[in-house]
N, C-alpha and C positions, 0 to 999 in steps of 0.2 A: 504493500500499500504506500503510495507516494505521499509526501508531506502536504501537497496541495489538495489532497482529498480529505484532509482532516479539517474540522472546524477550527478556525483561528481563535485563541483565547479571548481576544478583544470582541469577537462576534458571538461568543458562546451563549451569552445570556439571551440574545435575540432568538436563537434557536430554541432555548428552553421555554420560551413563551408558548409554543405550540404544545408543549408537554403538560403544563398546568392548565392551559385553556381546554384542552381535550378532556382532561380529568374532570374539570369543573362542569363542563357541559354534560358529561355522562352522569354526574351526581345531581344535576339540577332537577331531573324528573322525580327524585326521591325526597325533595324538600317537603317536610311536614307530613310524610306518610307513615311515620312511626316505625320504619324498618331500616335501622342504621346499617345492618350488615349488607343489605342489598345496595344501599347507596354507596357504601365504601367499596363493595365488590365491583360495582360498575365503574367507579373512578380508578381503581387498581388496574383493571383490564385496559381502559383507555390510556392511562399514563404509561403502562408498559409498552403498548403498541406504538405510542408516539416516541418514546425513548429509542425504540429499536429502529426507527427511521433516521436517527441522527448519525452522522458520520464521526463516531467516536467510539471509544471503548471504556466502559465503566463498571464498577463493582458496587453492589448495594452494601453499605456498611450498616446503615440504619433503615430498616424497611418495615413491612407489615409484620413479619415475624411471628414468634410464638404467641404473643398476647392476642393478636387478631386471627391467628390460625389461617393465614392467607396462603393460597397456592402459588402466588407469584409476588415479585418484588420483595422477596425474602432475603435475609442476610446471606451474602455470599453469591447471590445470583449475578451473572454478568449480563450487561445490557448494552445496547448500542448496535449500529449496523456493522461495526468492526469488532464486536465482542468475540467472535470466533477466530479472528486472525491470530497467528502465532506471534504475538508480541505482548509486551507488558500492558496491563491495565493503566489507562491514563488518569482516571478520576475515581475518587471515592465519592459515594453518593448517599445522601440522606433524603428520604421521601416521606411525605404524609399526603396521600392522595385526597383525603378529607380530614383536615384539621378541625375537629369538633364534630365527630360523627353523631353523637347523641343530640347535638343541637341542630344539626342538619335534619335529623329525623323529627324533631319537634318544631322545625321552622324558625329557629331562633337565630340571633345575630352571630357574625364573625366566623361562619364556616368558610373555609377556603381550601384550595388545593396548592400545596407548596412542595418545592424541591430545593436542595442546596448541594453544591459540588465543590470539592477541593481536590487539589492534586493528590494522587495516590499516597497514602501513608500520613497525610497531614490533617486527618479528621479523627477525633477521639471516638472510640467505640464504648459506650456506657453499658452494653449488655453485660449481665442480665438485669440491669436496673431499668424499671419502667418510669420511675419518678425522680425528679431533680429539683432541689431548692435553687432559686435563681435570683440574680440581681442584675438589672439593666439600667443604664443611664447614658447620658450624652458624653461626647469626647472630653469636655473639661473635667469630668470625674474619673477619667481613666487613671488607674493606679493610685487614687487618692482615698479610697474607702477600704477600711479593714473589716472583713466580714465577721470577725470575732467581737466587734463592738456591739453594744446594745443598739436597738433600733433608733433611739433618740439621738445617739451620737452619730450614727450613719447619716441620718436625715439632716442634722446640723451641719455636718461636713459637706453633704451634697449641696445644701443651700448656699454654703460659702463658695463652692466650686461654680455654681450657676449664677452667683451674684443675686440671690433672692433671699427673701425672708422665709424661714421654714414654714410659716403659716401660708405661704403662697405655693408650696409644693403640693402636687397631686400625685399619689402613688397608685398605680394599677395593681389590683389584687384579685385573684380568682375568688369568686363567691363559693367557698367551701367550708364545712365545719372546722377543718384543720387549721383554718386561718383566723379563728376567732381571737386568739391572743395577739396575733400580729396586727390585726385591725385595731384592737384596743391600744396597742403600743404606738401605732402611727397617729391615732387620735390624740393620745396623751402627749406625744411629741409636738403636737400643734398642726400637723399637716392634714390634708384632705385625702380621702380614699375613694378611688373609683372602682366599684365592685362590678365585675362582669361574670356571667355564668360560664363563659368559655372565651377562648381567643388570646392565650398568653403569647402566641407568636406576634399577633398584632400589637399587644400591649408592650412587649419588649422592644419591638422596632420603633414604635412611637416614642418610647422613653429615650431611645438613642438619637432621635431626630429633633432638631430645634423647633420650637413654636408649634407643638402639636397639642398642648394642654395636658400632656402626661410627662412627668419629670423622672419617674423611676418605675420599674417593675419589681415587686418583691413577692416571695412566696413559692410554694411547691406546685409544679406542674409536670408535664410529661418529659421524660429524658430525650426522646427523639426530637421534640420541639425545641428543647434546650440547645441541642447541637445545630439544628437549623437556624435558630436565632444567633448563635455564636458566629456562624458563617456570614450571615447578612450584616450583623453589627460590626464585625471585624472589617468587613469590606468598606463600611462607611466611617470607620474610625472611632466608633463608640465604645462603651464599656459593657462587658458582660462577664459574669462569673457564675459557676455552678457547683453544687455539691450533691453527691448521690444521696438520695433521701427515700429509701424504700418505705412503702406504705402497706403493702400486702404481706401477710405472714410468709407465703411461699417465696415472695421476692426478697424478703429479708434473709432467708436461709440461703437463697441462691447468691445474693450479694456477698454474704459472709463467706460462702464456700469458694467464691471467685477471688477472695482476698481484696476486695475493693474497700478503700478507706472512706467511710461515711463522714469523717470529720474534715477532710481536705476540701478546701475551696479551690476548684480549678480556675485558673485565669484564662482569659479569652484565647491567648496564643497556645494554651495547652489543649483547647477544645477544637480550634480550627486555626490553622496557621498558613503562612505563605501569601503570595500575591495573586495566585490564581484561584480566587474565591468568587462564587456565583450563586445568586439566590433569585428565585422567581416564585411569585404567588399570584393566584387569580381568585377573585371573590366568587363564592357560590351564593351565600346570603350576604346582604349588606352588613358592613361592620365598620370598625374604626379606620382601617387602612384604605378601604376602597368599597365601591358599590358592588352589590351582588348582580348576578345575571338577570337581565330583563328581556323577556320575550315580547316582541311587537309583531304585528301582522306581516311586515316586510323584512324584518331584520331581528337579530339577537344582539343585545348590547352587553359587553362585559369589560371589566377593568383588570389590568395586570400590573403589578409592581415588579420591576426589574432592578436588581442591584448587582454590580460587578466591580471588584477591586481593580481589574485590569483596565476598565474604562473610567475608573475613578469617579463614579457618579451613580445616580439612581434616576429611574424614569417611571412615571405612572402613565400607562398607555390605556386609552379607551378604544375598544374595537367594536365596530358595527359590522356584523357578519350578515350579509344578505342571504335570504332564504332562496334556495333553488326550488323548482317545482316539486322535486322529491322531498325536500325538507318541509315544504308548506303542507304536503299531504299528511305529515306526521304531527302537525300542530293541533 
């Protein structure tokens, strides 16, 4: 395979757009139908098919795996049009064809299709951990927050980094029973809390961007989403740290048997490193980062966020996909 047959790194994120858009479109029909497995399964099939059309070779490091009992996009699977070539894998891949499957099924906010890529060997593999405690913030806070500090000290330090009063900070937290104490601590520190039932990928990326109304993300969510966030946020220069935080009894045993340190806070470069970092996410239901899919008589409208360290920027693209006669007959 010649070099010019491969996708150039600076163009890679544009190719990934088709991957998340196809997954989002496949999941759209399952919004609000109460069948999260079916919605996720449709997105998995579509995402894998789209990945296998791209001229690259990748290996799934974080995929659907054991937790979702998925038949494809599992850890170790090779994908891409060049996946069967006799050469080394180019990229490590983390996927979440439907980030927020339960909320897709309920028709709630912040469901999206996401993917992140890094050069082979530069993406942390958190398995067998399903859950990770996370901290995300914008670039001025990078390297300035010690995660062993109490919540009030973290927020006061963050406020100083951002040039704000702590009372003007807003912290994104998933609305889960496990976060009751965290929410109390944030309130006691004087900051605001933005509680959402799902969407910590959106929350983390918003915390890393300026002027979004979200100054930090705190709390425990999915480990796969944590690695995806690390890729995106490292690409834009923000701060992200994660700690393995098992919640399920079986997960705690597996994490202990694997010898993973649940006290260590991984810095962003330990989670995703290098300059060849790419993130792409497409909205399924409307959320914080972008609008969800909208079907109109003549077209389908969708939004995709693309972030790439090689192109040193981010783009929010709105696509209007015209309906063919075949597509119209399915509406």
